[in-house]
Structure formats: C-alpha cells, structure tokens
KEVEX-495681 format. One line per field, with one value per residue (C-alpha): residue number from 1; residue in three letters; x, y negated, z negated. Coordinates in pm, 1 decimal, padded with zeros to 6 digits. Last residue first. Example, Ala and Ser with C-alpha at 12.3 -4.5 7.8 and 13.67 -1.06 7.14 Angstrom:
! KEVEX-495681
nr = 2 | 1
rest = ser | ala
xx = 01367.0 | 01230.0
yy = 00106.0 | 00450.0
zz = -00714.0 | -00780.0
//
This chain:
! KEVEX-495681
nr = 209 | 208 | 207 | 206 | 205 | 204 | 203 | 202 | 201 | 200 | 199 | 198 | 197 | 196 | 195 | 194 | 193 | 192 | 191 | 190 | 189 | 188 | 187 | 186 | 185 | 184 | 183 | 182 | 181 | 180 | 179 | 178 | 177 | 176 | 175 | 174 | 173 | 172 | 171 | 170 | 169 | 168 | 167 | 166 | 165 | 164 | 163 | 162 | 161 | 160 | 159 | 158 | 157 | 156 | 155 | 154 | 153 | 152 | 151 | 150 | 149 | 148 | 147 | 146 | 145 | 144 | 143 | 142 | 141 | 140 | 139 | 138 | 137 | 136 | 135 | 134 | 133 | 132 | 131 | 130 | 129 | 128 | 127 | 126 | 125 | 124 | 123 | 122 | 121 | 120 | 119 | 118 | 117 | 116 | 115 | 114 | 113 | 112 | 111 | 110 | 109 | 108 | 107 | 106 | 105 | 104 | 103 | 102 | 101 | 100 | 99 | 98 | 97 | 96 | 95 | 94 | 93 | 92 | 91 | 90 | 89 | 88 | 87 | 86 | 85 | 84 | 83 | 82 | 81 | 80 | 79 | 78 | 77 | 76 | 75 | 74 | 73 | 72 | 71 | 70 | 69 | 68 | 67 | 66 | 65 | 64 | 63 | 62 | 61 | 60 | 59 | 58 | 57 | 56 | 55 | 54 | 53 | 52 | 51 | 50 | 49 | 48 | 47 | 46 | 45 | 44 | 43 | 42 | 41 | 40 | 39 | 38 | 37 | 36 | 35 | 34 | 33 | 32 | 31 | 30 | 29 | 28 | 27 | 26 | 25 | 24 | 23 | 22 | 21 | 20 | 19 | 18 | 17 | 16 | 15 | 14 | 13 | 12 | 11 | 10 | 9 | 8 | 7 | 6 | 5 | 4 | 3 | 2 | 1
rest = unk | unk | unk | unk | unk | unk | unk | unk | unk | unk | unk | unk | unk | unk | unk | unk | unk | unk | unk | unk | unk | unk | unk | unk | unk | unk | unk | unk | unk | unk | unk | unk | unk | unk | unk | unk | unk | unk | unk | unk | unk | unk | unk | unk | unk | unk | unk | unk | unk | unk | unk | unk | unk | unk | unk | unk | unk | unk | unk | unk | unk | unk | unk | unk | unk | unk | unk | unk | unk | unk | unk | unk | unk | unk | unk | unk | unk | unk | unk | unk | unk | unk | unk | unk | unk | unk | unk | unk | unk | unk | unk | unk | unk | unk | unk | unk | unk | unk | unk | unk | unk | unk | unk | unk | unk | unk | unk | unk | unk | unk | unk | unk | unk | unk | unk | unk | unk | unk | unk | unk | unk | unk | unk | unk | unk | unk | unk | unk | unk | unk | unk | unk | unk | unk | unk | unk | unk | unk | unk | unk | unk | unk | unk | unk | unk | unk | unk | unk | unk | unk | unk | unk | unk | unk | unk | unk | unk | unk | unk | unk | unk | unk | unk | unk | unk | unk | unk | unk | unk | unk | unk | unk | unk | unk | unk | unk | unk | unk | unk | unk | unk | unk | unk | unk | unk | unk | unk | unk | unk | unk | unk | unk | unk | unk | unk | unk | unk | unk | unk | unk | unk | unk | unk | unk | unk | unk | unk | unk | unk
xx = -02730.1 | -02856.3 | -02635.1 | -02820.7 | -02806.4 | -02595.7 | -02705.7 | -02429.1 | -02389.8 | -02128.8 | -01941.6 | -02001.6 | -01816.7 | -01557.0 | -01515.2 | -01529.6 | -01211.2 | -01020.5 | -01084.4 | -01282.6 | -01235.4 | -01155.9 | -01396.2 | -01117.0 | -00917.1 | -01255.7 | -01267.9 | -00962.5 | -01033.4 | -01353.9 | -01207.5 | -01042.8 | -01235.7 | -01483.0 | -01595.2 | -01978.1 | -01890.6 | -01652.9 | -01974.9 | -02218.4 | -01939.9 | -01883.8 | -02269.4 | -02515.6 | -02618.0 | -02660.7 | -02377.0 | -02163.6 | -02306.9 | -02209.0 | -01861.5 | -01807.1 | -01936.0 | -01690.9 | -01357.6 | -01455.9 | -01557.7 | -01168.0 | -01067.2 | -01163.5 | -00965.2 | -01019.0 | -00833.3 | -00987.5 | -01016.2 | -01333.3 | -01427.5 | -01653.5 | -01428.3 | -01107.8 | -01319.2 | -01378.5 | -01020.7 | -00924.1 | -01224.2 | -01120.9 | -00698.1 | -00836.7 | -01030.6 | -00781.1 | -00527.1 | -00739.2 | -00686.0 | -01059.1 | -01028.9 | -01161.4 | -01518.8 | -01416.1 | -01639.2 | -01429.7 | -01494.6 | -01674.0 | -01814.5 | -01500.8 | -01526.7 | -01816.9 | -02040.4 | -01985.1 | -02287.9 | -02298.7 | -02659.4 | -02559.7 | -02283.4 | -02562.6 | -02801.0 | -02577.6 | -02435.5 | -02821.7 | -02838.2 | -02582.0 | -02669.4 | -03030.0 | -02943.4 | -02691.5 | -02969.7 | -02989.1 | -02696.6 | -02435.8 | -02321.3 | -02067.7 | -02069.7 | -01705.0 | -01427.9 | -01116.2 | -00774.1 | -00647.4 | -00779.5 | -01070.4 | -01032.4 | -01390.8 | -01616.6 | -01954.2 | -02248.3 | -02492.0 | -02801.4 | -03033.0 | -03259.4 | -02950.2 | -02772.5 | -02410.1 | -02129.1 | -02187.2 | -02143.0 | -01825.1 | -01638.7 | -01256.4 | -01310.8 | -01464.7 | -01209.7 | -00953.5 | -01092.2 | -01149.5 | -01563.6 | -01743.1 | -02042.1 | -02254.7 | -01933.9 | -01725.3 | -02115.5 | -02205.2 | -01874.3 | -01878.5 | -02212.1 | -02163.3 | -01840.2 | -02006.8 | -02288.5 | -02054.9 | -01860.5 | -02190.8 | -02248.7 | -02628.9 | -02594.6 | -02288.9 | -02071.8 | -01949.4 | -02268.2 | -02156.1 | -01888.5 | -02115.6 | -02303.9 | -02030.8 | -01946.1 | -02300.3 | -02308.3 | -02016.7 | -01640.9 | -01442.4 | -01049.4 | -00849.5 | -00566.8 | -00191.7 | 00027.2 | 00352.7 | 00568.7 | 00709.7 | 00615.4 | 00931.7 | 00946.3 | 01242.5 | 01554.0 | 01646.2 | 01422.0 | 01466.8 | 01115.3 | 01023.3 | 00687.6 | 00564.3 | 00613.5
yy = -14301.3 | -13969.6 | -13712.8 | -13379.6 | -13065.4 | -12801.6 | -12559.7 | -12329.5 | -12224.1 | -12409.0 | -12277.8 | -11865.2 | -12006.6 | -12135.8 | -11842.9 | -11612.3 | -11840.7 | -11841.5 | -11437.0 | -11287.1 | -10951.9 | -11050.7 | -10832.5 | -10543.5 | -10785.4 | -10897.9 | -10541.7 | -10557.9 | -10849.7 | -10709.3 | -10499.8 | -10055.9 | -10000.0 | -09740.9 | -09816.7 | -09841.3 | -10021.7 | -10303.9 | -10332.7 | -10442.2 | -10623.4 | -10807.8 | -10858.2 | -10737.5 | -10906.9 | -10661.3 | -10824.5 | -10743.8 | -10374.9 | -10340.6 | -10516.3 | -10285.5 | -09962.4 | -10052.3 | -10088.9 | -09749.6 | -09648.9 | -09806.5 | -09544.1 | -09216.1 | -09378.4 | -09572.3 | -09793.1 | -10015.1 | -09904.0 | -09759.3 | -09524.5 | -09287.3 | -08992.8 | -09203.1 | -09270.4 | -08898.8 | -08810.3 | -09061.5 | -09029.7 | -08549.0 | -08647.9 | -08834.2 | -08590.6 | -08298.6 | -08458.5 | -08467.5 | -08093.8 | -07947.3 | -07684.8 | -07300.6 | -07161.0 | -06959.8 | -07213.8 | -07450.7 | -07627.9 | -08044.7 | -07892.0 | -07772.8 | -07414.7 | -07155.9 | -06946.4 | -06982.9 | -06710.4 | -06898.6 | -06961.3 | -07137.0 | -07315.8 | -07432.6 | -07532.1 | -07751.0 | -07900.1 | -07993.2 | -08147.8 | -08362.3 | -08483.7 | -08543.6 | -08765.1 | -08984.2 | -09257.6 | -09270.7 | -09415.1 | -09310.1 | -09312.0 | -09271.2 | -09054.1 | -09076.3 | -08862.2 | -08990.8 | -08918.0 | -09248.7 | -09273.7 | -09004.4 | -08635.5 | -08509.3 | -08736.5 | -08662.6 | -08710.8 | -08968.8 | -08984.3 | -08923.1 | -08649.2 | -08560.8 | -08491.2 | -08341.5 | -08188.0 | -07843.8 | -07869.2 | -07953.9 | -08267.2 | -08233.4 | -08309.0 | -08697.2 | -08785.1 | -08753.0 | -08909.2 | -09215.8 | -09195.6 | -09532.4 | -09366.9 | -09449.0 | -09432.1 | -09158.4 | -08949.3 | -09005.3 | -08912.7 | -08590.0 | -08466.6 | -08508.6 | -08296.6 | -08037.2 | -08018.9 | -07989.9 | -07716.0 | -07530.3 | -07648.4 | -07749.1 | -08136.0 | -08112.6 | -08448.0 | -08696.9 | -08859.9 | -08915.8 | -09122.6 | -09277.4 | -09447.0 | -09541.4 | -09775.5 | -09877.3 | -09931.7 | -10185.5 | -10131.6 | -10317.5 | -10264.7 | -10208.3 | -10391.2 | -10228.9 | -10092.0 | -10017.6 | -09746.6 | -09620.6 | -09853.4 | -09829.9 | -09440.6 | -09358.7 | -09197.4 | -08822.3 | -08791.3 | -09046.2 | -09284.9 | -09448.7 | -09364.8 | -09243.0 | -08869.0
zz = -00415.7 | -00520.5 | -00513.8 | -00358.4 | -00568.2 | -00383.2 | -00142.2 | -00111.1 | 00280.3 | 00343.2 | 00052.1 | 00112.4 | 00451.1 | 00234.4 | -00023.0 | 00284.6 | 00496.2 | 00184.0 | 00142.8 | -00095.9 | -00237.7 | -00662.9 | -00731.2 | -00833.2 | -00999.6 | -01240.1 | -01301.1 | -01480.8 | -01681.1 | -01779.9 | -02044.0 | -01998.5 | -01727.0 | -01684.1 | -01403.4 | -01533.0 | -01801.9 | -01635.9 | -01329.3 | -01687.3 | -01788.0 | -01439.2 | -01420.6 | -01203.2 | -00932.4 | -00679.9 | -00520.0 | -00758.5 | -00813.1 | -00399.2 | -00485.1 | -00738.1 | -00513.0 | -00224.6 | -00543.1 | -00572.4 | -00207.2 | -00145.3 | -00460.2 | -00202.3 | 00106.8 | 00444.4 | 00540.7 | 00846.4 | 01153.7 | 01170.3 | 01497.1 | 01250.8 | 01430.6 | 01280.5 | 00954.7 | 00901.2 | 00960.4 | 00679.2 | 00461.2 | 00493.7 | 00463.5 | 00109.9 | -00007.5 | 00056.5 | -00094.6 | -00458.7 | -00367.1 | -00449.8 | -00759.6 | -00675.2 | -00600.0 | -00341.8 | -00117.3 | -00259.7 | -00554.3 | -00604.2 | -00962.5 | -01065.7 | -01175.2 | -01341.2 | -01138.3 | -00767.4 | -00629.7 | -00295.5 | -00337.0 | -00620.7 | -00479.4 | -00265.1 | -00510.6 | -00657.8 | -00357.0 | -00294.9 | -00567.7 | -00527.7 | -00182.6 | -00380.9 | -00637.9 | -00473.1 | -00432.5 | -00783.8 | -00860.4 | -01077.1 | -01439.8 | -01672.5 | -01965.3 | -02131.9 | -02280.0 | -02308.4 | -02179.4 | -02072.7 | -01795.0 | -01736.7 | -01867.3 | -01985.3 | -01766.1 | -01860.5 | -01565.7 | -01532.4 | -01364.5 | -01643.1 | -01490.7 | -01274.1 | -01554.0 | -01471.6 | -01632.3 | -01673.2 | -01327.7 | -01425.8 | -01318.2 | -01312.3 | -00870.8 | -00989.4 | -01271.3 | -01062.3 | -00740.4 | -00989.7 | -01052.7 | -00911.2 | -00900.6 | -00614.2 | -00321.5 | -00507.3 | -00583.4 | -00267.3 | -00102.9 | -00310.5 | -00213.5 | 00089.0 | 00129.9 | -00085.1 | 00186.0 | 00473.0 | 00263.3 | 00281.4 | 00627.6 | 00686.0 | 00683.7 | 00835.0 | 00773.8 | 00971.8 | 00881.1 | 00529.7 | 00725.3 | 00944.9 | 00643.4 | 00439.7 | 00749.0 | 00789.3 | 00393.8 | 00437.3 | 00337.9 | 00134.3 | 00246.9 | -00063.7 | -00167.3 | 00000.7 | -00265.0 | -00188.2 | -00376.7 | -00012.6 | 00291.6 | 00463.3 | 00372.4 | 00166.2 | 00410.0 | 00426.7 | 00722.1 | 00923.6 | 00901.5 | 01268.4 | 01282.5 | 00961.2 | 00924.4
//
C-alpha cells in the first residue's frame, strides 16, 4: 500500500499514466545480469527480459507465446492473441537468440511439454504481475532509479530502432502498432534540453553573407 494511503480510499495515483523512462543498454544489461545464468528460473527470466527488450512484444503477447510460435532461424515469434485479437508474426533481434534458445533447451531438460513459452518450472503460466515485480526488484538491486517495467522495455526498444536509423513505418510494423502515428508518440521522448543539445551539435549549412 502506498505511503499515506488509507484503506477504503482510492490511491492518489490511481488512473494516472506516467511516461515511460527509456533505459540505456547498460541499464538493461544490469537487469539481465541480476538473473542467474544457470538456475532454471534465471535462465527463463533472462529469456523473458531479452525477448521484451529486443522484440518489443507487449507483456501479454510474450507470456501468451508458445514454443511452437518461435522460429529461431527467422528470428520471429507468432503472436496468436495480439492487441485487437489479431494473429501476427513479429520479429526479434538476433541478439536475443541465445537467451531464448537456452530457455528452450532448459524447458526440454526439465521435461516440460506444451504450455506457454515463458512458463513456471511446473509448466504453468507466468503472470504479468510476476514480470513487473521481477523488473522492479532487479532495478533496485542494480541501483537504477528509473521506473522499470515491461512496457518501458518496449519503449526503449523503439528508441533503439529509431537511433539505428529505422523508419517510423518499419518501427510501427515491428511493434505491431495500428499506424505510424501511434509509434510517433512512442518516439516523442526528447525533452527541450535534449532537443537544444541536439541542435547545438547539428552541422547546418553556413550562409554566405
């Protein structure tokens, strides 16, 4: 319960939406590094963070995916129940291959058959609240002061793609957005100070006076 909140009364921040805070690659590496590289739950959590970070899947999409939906050769995952109830194929960056493959191997060694890709060690579903709490805990452990949550990884991925030179149209397709206009809101992350710093560093044509 939030500090100062009284039972029976709505929380002060109920219904409020906060802008996603973009994570740096070092911060995401710290989150992943906080998970065991050998314990089965750690291997699964590493795969989950990599997949969220380098595919842009919504947490519901990632947790609903099945092993058969993943194509490591094509770096793609079929989303059977994406936003709007559509069935789509979405890509993930090859940098996530190893983490996903290790979890698939771990699942097999544990004798898990069927069920969701990112499952419990008994083969059951992982709940979204688990992912949110995990990221919050890992962020605290890593000393990251930002709000860290699954959707923030999706935003961070979008910004990385923009910085890599992908068009808004391509980023929109990769995120599974209904239109590039939705994606543009994801990429509207610059503060005025950031914009001024970018302007100062820009090389504009000189005027011949």
